[in-house]
VORO-939145 format. One record per residue (C-alpha): x, z, y; residue in one letter. Coordinates in steps of 0.001 Angstrom, whole numbers, plus 500000, padded with zeros to 6 digits. Example, Ala and Ser with C-alpha at 12.3 -4.5 7.8 and 13.67 -1.06 7.14 Angstrom:
<pts>
512300507800495500A;513670507140498940S;
</pts>
This chain:
<pts>
495598485899471800M;492514488330471542T;492728491330474013S;490295493456475840R;492269492966478866S;491775489134479040L;488773487063480080G;487898488822483307H;486737486519486189R;487246487013489864A;485248484334491812P;486220486008495147L;489755484580494660L;488346481257495936W;487705482896499263L;490865485254499367V;493743482946498347L;492633480093500853P;492039482755503773M;495657484226503003I;497010480601503034A;495560479941506338G;496995483088507946L;500544482121506631V;500143478709508009L;499156480021511371A;502216482193511464R;504428479428510352L;503280476627512660F;501570476010516029A;497931475212515309L;494952474214517560P;493237477076519543P;491214479422517505P;488092477989519053G;488657474632517589W;489545476159514131L;486358478098514180L;484430474993515017A;486000472988512220L;485487476041509757A;481806476038510711S;481406472323510164A;483140472521506644T;481049475554505867G;477877473706506563L;479096470977504440A;479970473257501537A;476462474761501722L;474746471271501818L;476957470212498909A;476086473085496769S;472700472070496567R;473402468605495006T;477144468564494008N;478882471940493431R;482067470188492531A;482360468748495930A;481257472130497625A;484487473775496254V;487071471906498412P;484923472295501376C;484669476185500955L;488448476258500345V;488943474378503765V;486502476677505479T;488409479799504227M;491741477987505217L;490633477323508734L;488977480815509160T;492404482444508163G;494239480492510665A;491838481172513468A;491727484906512435S;495640485162512796Y;495578483756516185A;492598486204517294L;494371489261515933H;497786488466517141R;497320486794520622P;500896486006521821V;501867485819525538I;504583483069525168A;506217483634528565D;507242487253527593W;509707485917525010Y;511885484760527997A;511413487946530169L;513721490949530068P;512395494373529460P;510782496088532396R;509237499216533496E;505444499461533031A;502673502071533550R;500065501738530992L;496906503240529794S;496924503405525793L;494366504049523315Q;496198505502520353V;495366503780517090D;497820505397514693R;500459508211514972L;503786508357513137F;504872511999512231P;508070512970514182Q;510640515415513420A;511109516308517162E;508239518358518587G;508398517023522293R;508285513193521068R;505158511140520053V;505427507638518344A;502643505321516919G;500606502237517583L;498111501668520507A;496082499208522383T;496780498682526050I;493607499316527905R;495151498727531492T;498343497956532989A;499769498094536542N;500169495337538751D;501433492538537982P;501138493213534219L;497436493096533806Q;497857490214531273E;498994492951528874L;495455494336528734A;494218494185525047G;497662493804523333Q;498732496053520763R;502042498000521314V;504332500475519604Y;505210503403521667F;507940506009521401S;507615508467524325L;508593511983525266N;505735514447526084T;505582516468529225R;505321520313529113A;501396521123529395G;500507517793528130V;498974518096524733P;500090515893521821S;497568513112521587P;495512512442518395V;494106509180517255R;491537507541519404S;492907509445522455A;493662507528525611V;496926508471527423I;498719507265530414S;502424506622529973A;505375505047531694V;508219503529530149G;510262500369529296I;508178497549527617I;509614494666525882A;508456491916523724A;509197491730520071L;511562489109518833P;509604485778517914R;510475485966514227D;512162489337513472P;513721489893509886P;511177491173507472A;513400494193506628T;513779495333510135S;511486497714511929F;510500494995514588D;509494492993511351G;507287495735510220Y;505679495849513661L;505095492111513876A;503459492228510401N;501148494698511727A;499995492524514569G;502113494311517220I;503798492202520162N;505312494832522192F;507311498019522046R;507519500647524648M;510266503177524730S;512475505103527008R;509482506877528727G;507193509661528741R;503405510653528430V;502063511440531827L;498530512622530958A;495826512451528641E;493020510457530107E;490578511072527370R;490933513223524515P;490430512084520919G;487037512327519230S;485935515497517668A;486397513893514291Y;489911512813514750H;490701516389516254R;489329517779513117F;491603515657510883C;494510516635513104A;493865520383512602R;493357519930508814Q;496659518005508588A;498368520981510033Q;496371523356507867R;497445521308504772F;501060521496505885T;500970525221505955A;499119525597502647I;501657523299500838L;504477525700501976G;502809528858500929A;505029531077498815G;507861528547498683I;508914527339502087E;511318530241502762A;512901529886499362K;513326526166498869R;512661524314502269P;514387521073500908G;511810520832498011L;508890521679500358V;509836518619502452G;509650516542499480V;506351518191498485Y;504805517547501796R;506117514011502052A;504598513289498583M;501146514821499401L;500868514042503105L;502945511004503553G;505186513023505998E;508325511108505163Q;510102512725508386H;510220515815506115E;512684514199504015L;516462514251504821S;518418511112505226D;520213511756501897E;516877512247500030Q;515590508951501584K;518743507042500471T;518668508521496961V;514991507561496213F;515393504127497751R;518303503389495671Q;516441504537492471S;513353502289493316G;511160505231493640T;510433505648497285M;507012504371496847H;505905507967495631V;506194509071499378F;503677506425500660S;500090507420500212I;498901504712498044S;497195503837494686G;499411506404492949L;498124509287495327H;494635508082495627I;494068507680491802A;495430511236491170A;493285512846493852I;490175510999492736A;490872512064489269G;491093515710490436G;487908515418492535L;486116513677489489Y;487001516675487255A;486023519154489838L;482604517564490448L;482027517323486628L;482293521105486474L;479559521265489125L;477146519118486885R;475718517228489796L;473837514004489390P;476069510771488953R;475137509329492348I;475650512638494141L;479120512919492472Q;479929509312493641F;478891510160497377V;480497513529497530I;483685512220495867G;483937509145498118C;483422511364501156V;486119513894499979A;488531511151499112L;488125509433502397W;488808512878504299L;492065513105502355Y;492891509344503314V;492036509997506973D;493575513550507314I;496861512086505975T;496793509394508815G;494750506486507323A;497825504622506212A;496877500883505411P;498134501362501798S;495904504429501385A;492796502660502882V;493260499727500486R;493609502120497422A;490593503974498595F;488534500714498890V;489770499796495157M;488797503195493847V;485548503125495563A;484608499782494139L;485461500753490592V;483529504037490934Q;480515502151492185A;480551499881489173S;480387502939487121L;477455504492489025V;475560501078488950L;476316500650485260C;477917497301486004V;480671496124483472P;484038497157484832R;486078494381486205N;489246495608487822P;490269491973488842L;487066491322490529S;487472494730492379A;490952493893493345L;489903490608494721A;486949492232496656A;489294494658498233S;491827492025499184A;489031489989500833L;487836493058502897L;491482493524504078V;491882489723504997A;488545489807506809V;488821493155508767F;492600493691508946A;494192490240508384P;497651491169509737M;498095493716506885Q;498591490613504531V;502091490226506061F;503119493832505436S;505498494916502664S;502998497471501472S;500109495035501034F;502482492665499131Q;504035495211497054M;500880497037496012S;498614493993495446Y;501539492195493836G;502054495079491479I;498390495667490744V;497785491989490026L;500705492089487662A;499524495144485822L;496135493454485272L;497321489954484575L;500579490708482632F;501016494441481876G;497722495184480111L;497614491938478013P;501386492782477054L;500389496298476162A;497615495038473842D;500051492636472215Q;502595495346471649L;499805497700470162H;498656494947467774A;502255494190466462R;503924497686466621L;501297500165466081A;502122502894463660W;500467503502460192F;498883499962460183Q;498958500018456311D;497259503418456022L;493366503564456319P;492427505371459469R;489982507553457385A;492912509006455677T;494894509923458851W;495784513594459243R;496059515171462695W;499714514536462803H;499331510856462161H;496619510760465046R;498886512776467326A;501917510552466596R;499974507218466890A;498467508375470213A;501842509335471620G;503302505893470476W;500242504095471899H;500785505660475381A;504561505040475117T;503877501303474472L;501247501094477411T;503737502772479794A;506646500414478737V;504372497282479259A;503010498611482618I;506551499517483701G;507888496100482903I;505104494372484900A;505700496494487920A;509507496044487567S;509335492377487690L;507455492305490925V;509688495078492322S;512663493169491420A;511612490538493943V;509961492809496579T;512858495291496521G;515272492611497603I;512705491076500180M;512035494316502036F;514625496801501317F;517765494746500452G;518168496463497099L;518041495252493584F;517326498329491346T;517407497329487601P;517129500940486623G;513877501563488376S;511973500748485128L;513516503661483395L;513245505914486400A;509562505095487006N;508690505756483287L;509435509401483700W;508834509808487530L;505387508499487984I;503855510819485332P;505856513654487061A;504794512708490366A;501199512434489410S;501445515986488078A;502885517204491512V;500091515454493345I;497644517259491075L;499198520559491801A;499139519844495559G;495432519008495240F;494771522216493561V;496752524066496129S;494860522373498939M;491600523072497469V;492530526770496843C;493817527039500370G;490692525565501902V;488516528123499850L;490728530922501071G;492332531557497556F;495813531864498630T;497091533231495302T;495879530005493642G;497795527881496292S;501087529870495648V;500704529368492044L;500191525691492353A;502927525308494904N;505335527060492439H;504448524805489571A;504792521779491815A;508246523114493200A;509535523277489571L;508414519727488867L;510032518539492199L;513266520352491399W;513438518311488107G;512497515068489999I;515081515670492671D;517926516537490254A;517061513619487882G;516946511030490633V;520227512124491836E;521787511878488436A;520253508543488061F;521552506690491047V;525092507914490142S;525028505868486978L;526891502505487113P;524686499545487659G;521645501469488632A;521272499581492039W;523030496858493984F;522727495682497573N;521106492181497524A;519362489749499966S;517822486284499596F;519531483250500944R;517788482121503036P;515032484914503557P;512153482624503044W;512949482233499405L;511733485809498823G;508019484831499577G;508469481698497495C;509866483641494655A;507006486236494639L;504232483359494903A;505811481687491927A;506128484918489891L;502498485803490422L;501365482098489977G;502987482149486471T;500987485356485675M;497853483843486939V;498345480707484750S;499309482761481855G;496311485009482152Y;493988482005482528A;495476480521479316G;495029483761477502R;498797484004477084W;498610481450474391A;500269477996473675G;503404477268475382W;503053480569477457Q;502955482655474203R;505456485508474176G;505063486281478075F;508463484652478708W;507674482725481833L;507619485555484398P;510959486776483033F;512340483248483487A;511156483183487117V;512843486397487895V;515910485436486167A;516227482203487851A;515487483923491302T;518291486437490626L;520779483572489514A;520177481046492198F;518383482571495215A;519944486061495701V;523170487072497342R;524636490410495901F;526861492788497836G;
</pts>
């Protein structure tokens, strides 16, 4: 098969995949201390370096083993477990916490997030250095903390279960490298305020919240909640009914700041900078700084940071005039995550986002090229004789086939990950996302225009952009509600046993890698194997109801 989407190479996968395998092994089994693992990794790494000078074929296994051991050691270093706490009951503790991340709360007197324990009262000093989830009340007169602030708090602390279900909140915390949770307490004082930069980000987040409500909050508060959730990731603005409806339709991803949002904002920034006619390198620097500010102001969610890295790598290749290789950029961003934030590998957002993007590159784009070759309109009509309506119809059909192919690729991965992480099988999500993703992208661009106008003091522009977004959101809200009411749009489902979900996802992506490597030719012709894997998974590994 001949396709522009085929033939890309990603040598960094030889580093990424073994390191991820090492992280998984360290989670599943009791391995030697990290010091021993790092010593062995150093030895095999040296062997790989020496072998590369004489026998490159022998260097590859040594390199794979090095990264495997490095991943295993990294897991132990980033989630140091105090085994004795699994047998201890919850207890009261007074802790000094450095806030790493905050979760927006609907209640104004409550604060929740992730933090690192700096100090603990006697006899709990062993907790120092551990990461903890906290959900606490704030006292009158005590300012709400921002990221990087150090607070003193008292409450009940307990260890997370040893192996919590992946679909539970405890499972989410464990996958983020958290070992403890602190609740039923209060913030006593702010020992050290957050940095000036993080205070600036907090002020801008409040400012963006106000800008996105200009002109429409009093009229349609429900839609404003959806709008803010989509632009700022503030999912607490959604009602319980809205969360349920979007989850059942398989479209809840539009409220997590991720690739869709970062790509849309990056496109808006690129268009704006083009109007200024700046040098390309200056456009790249300003665009990256502005895009990072958006990521950080919205809370620097891991999915947003990963998407930012991916976009920055692609933009850097354009600036440096390097041939674009999205597969290599994906591998590079995954390696950065595995090295600097290895616990993200176990998160649902990492597995879903990287799984879907990998499916788009390995399966969706080659499938789109195949569909274009076989189903293109006016193939027997010389292009030089086309009129304007031929070009318009052909372009529309081309975009439709591309959207269908990409939607199929994303739906294959979502069919597995939706059951893994949300307990839902949403066969209708393909149709829902075909129209919702373009509509959501338009809403995000309208929000971008609104925020830029608001920052520049052009309130009228913000109001106009907000009204345009509200009109689109009304259509999205009504369409999703109608969609989930259709018979067969969604089913409750679960894997039996749960570990089969990870195996099914690995098998699905493995078939796509194999098909891409074989250029989707020979016995893999027709793109049938990923469909067969998903069908077998649903038939033999999933319990419905």
